[in-house]
Structure formats: structure tokens, C-alpha cells
C-alpha positions as CSV (number, residue, x, y, z in Angstrom):
1,M,-13.9,-18.0,-7.2
2,I,-13.6,-14.8,-9.1
3,I,-12.1,-11.2,-8.2
4,S,-13.2,-8.2,-9.3
5,F,-12.5,-4.8,-9.1
6,V,-15.2,-2.8,-9.1
7,P,-15.2,1.2,-10.9
8,K,-16.2,3.6,-8.5
9,D,-19.2,4.8,-10.7
10,L,-20.1,1.2,-10.1
11,V,-20.3,1.1,-6.2
12,H,-24.3,1.6,-6.4
13,T,-24.5,-1.6,-7.8
14,C,-23.5,-3.9,-5.8
15,W,-23.6,-1.6,-2.3
16,E,-26.8,-3.2,-0.7
17,Q,-25.3,-6.9,-1.4
18,I,-22.3,-5.9,0.3
19,K,-23.2,-3.7,2.6
20,P,-23.8,-5.9,5.8
21,Y,-19.9,-7.0,5.3
22,M,-18.8,-3.3,5.7
23,E,-21.3,-2.9,8.3
24,W,-19.8,-5.7,10.3
25,A,-16.2,-4.6,9.2
26,A,-17.2,-0.5,10.7
27,E,-18.1,-2.7,14.0
28,Y,-13.9,-3.3,14.7
29,T,-13.3,0.1,14.2
30,Y,-15.2,1.2,17.5
31,G,-17.1,4.4,16.3
32,R,-14.4,5.3,13.6
33,Y,-16.7,4.8,10.7
34,T,-19.6,3.3,10.1
35,A,-20.8,1.2,6.7
36,D,-22.2,4.3,5.2
37,N,-18.5,6.2,5.9
38,I,-17.1,3.5,3.8
39,Y,-19.3,3.7,0.9
40,E,-18.4,7.1,0.8
41,C,-14.5,6.3,1.2
42,I,-14.7,4.5,-2.1
43,T,-17.3,6.6,-4.2
44,E,-15.9,10.3,-2.8
45,Y,-12.1,10.0,-2.5
46,D,-9.1,7.7,-3.5
47,Y,-10.2,3.9,-2.3
48,Q,-10.9,0.8,-4.2
49,L,-13.6,-1.7,-3.6
50,W,-12.6,-5.3,-4.3
51,I,-15.2,-8.3,-4.7
52,A,-15.0,-11.8,-4.4
53,Y,-17.9,-13.8,-6.4
54,A,-18.7,-17.6,-5.8
55,K,-20.7,-19.5,-8.5
56,K,-23.2,-20.6,-7.6
57,E,-24.9,-23.9,-9.3
58,D,-27.3,-22.7,-11.6
59,S,-23.6,-20.8,-13.0
60,S,-25.0,-16.9,-11.4
61,L,-22.7,-15.2,-9.2
62,D,-23.0,-14.7,-4.9
63,I,-20.7,-12.1,-3.4
64,V,-19.1,-13.6,-0.7
65,G,-16.9,-10.6,0.2
66,A,-15.3,-7.4,-0.3
67,V,-12.0,-5.8,0.2
68,V,-12.0,-2.0,0.6
69,T,-7.7,-0.8,-0.6
70,K,-6.4,2.7,-0.5
71,F,-2.6,3.9,-1.4
72,N,-0.7,4.2,1.8
73,M,2.2,7.0,0.8
74,Y,5.5,7.2,2.7
75,P,8.0,9.2,2.3
76,S,10.3,6.3,1.3
77,K,7.3,3.7,0.9
78,K,4.3,3.0,-0.8
79,Y,2.0,0.7,0.0
80,V,-1.6,-1.1,-1.0
81,S,-3.5,-0.9,2.1
82,M,-6.4,-3.2,3.1
83,V,-8.4,-0.7,5.1
84,F,-12.3,-3.1,5.3
85,C,-12.9,-6.5,4.3
86,G,-16.2,-9.0,5.3
87,G,-17.3,-11.7,3.8
88,I,-17.9,-15.1,4.7
89,E,-16.2,-18.0,3.7
90,I,-12.9,-16.0,3.7
91,H,-10.7,-18.5,3.7
92,E,-11.8,-19.4,0.3
93,W,-11.4,-16.7,-1.9
94,K,-8.6,-15.3,1.0
95,D,-5.7,-16.7,-1.9
96,E,-7.2,-15.9,-4.5
97,M,-7.9,-11.7,-3.6
98,L,-4.6,-11.3,-1.9
99,N,-2.8,-12.4,-5.6
100,C,-5.1,-10.0,-7.4
101,L,-3.9,-7.3,-4.6
102,R,-0.3,-8.5,-4.7
103,H,-0.8,-8.0,-9.3
104,F,-2.2,-4.0,-8.3
105,A,0.2,-3.2,-6.0
106,K,3.2,-4.0,-9.0
107,E,0.9,-2.6,-11.6
108,N,1.3,0.6,-9.7
109,N,4.9,0.8,-7.9
110,C,3.9,-0.3,-4.3
111,N,6.2,-2.1,-2.1
112,G,3.6,-4.5,-0.5
113,L,0.7,-4.6,1.0
114,E,-0.6,-3.7,4.7
115,S,-3.3,-3.8,6.5
116,A,-4.1,-2.7,10.7
117,A,-6.3,-4.9,12.1
118,R,-7.8,-7.0,14.8
119,A,-5.8,-9.4,16.0
120,G,-7.6,-12.6,14.9
121,W,-6.1,-11.4,11.7
122,K,-3.0,-12.4,12.8
123,Q,-4.0,-16.1,12.1
124,I,-5.3,-15.7,9.0
125,F,-2.6,-14.4,7.6
126,K,-0.3,-16.5,9.3
127,S,0.5,-18.6,6.0
128,D,0.8,-15.7,2.9
129,G,3.8,-14.0,4.8
130,Y,3.4,-11.2,6.7
131,K,4.4,-10.4,10.0
132,P,3.2,-8.6,12.4
133,L,4.8,-5.6,13.2
134,W,2.8,-3.5,15.7
135,V,-0.6,-3.3,17.1
136,T,-2.5,-0.5,18.6
137,F,-3.6,0.2,21.5
138,E,-6.5,3.3,22.6
139,L,-6.7,4.9,26.2
140,P,-10.0,6.4,25.6
141,L,-10.0,10.1,27.2
142,D,-14.0,10.2,29.2
143,K,-15.6,13.2,28.4
144,E,-14.9,15.7,31.9
């Protein structure tokens, strides 16, 4: 498995391959983001794109996952926030992705990694030392 940061000016070269992963991730924002919004966050704002590649039998690479991060600045701390994640066979590339993101966070003087996500991620992160701190609930206000 190969994990790679994608520079902002090269995002367009892999976007069509990861767009389905970001469409899936956007579904869990309940209308707050679309895949196109995510693309704009990466190319126009200070979000970062990370790609997980798997080697195929012919030694070519296949994109199997993507993570979008950003820095969250608090008055007393700084975190790398994993904002969007999508892909296949996450258990095959999650550990390497987290190791890469930990290194990135340390290089940028962050206090850690964070992610607000659907409840299912509790099981995925269980063995990585993450502690669920809160869950976000929403009460939509109907238009009258």
C-alpha cells in the first residue's frame, strides 16, 4: 500500500478516480457538501488530499481510498482534522494512512488528529487509540 499527499495543483489528475469515494462521503453530510464542494475545498481552500494506492498484479497502481484533511485551530491547540474519507477495503490502508497523517501532524506542530464522523467509525477506529468524545445530533428546522 502506498499513501501519498496530492499537491493542490495536481488534484485534477486523480479527481475522476476518487470522485465516487467523495460522493459517498458527501452523502453522510446530509446535504451540507457535494463531491463538487469537496473538490473546491481542496483546490481553492486550505484542505489537503491524501490518496491510498494498491499495487495491481501488473505493478500498476490503483486508487483504493482518499482522505481529505484540514487544520483545525483552537485557542490552545491545533489538530489535523480528517474531514472526508472514502474508498474500498479501508482495513487494508487505514493503518498506513493514519501513520502518514500522524507524521504530517507532528511536522506541523499539531496536538493530534481528530475526526467528526458517523457512529460506524467508532468500530473502525477502535484499535487505533481514538476515544469518542461526542456525537453530533441535528434537529432540522422545517420551513414554515
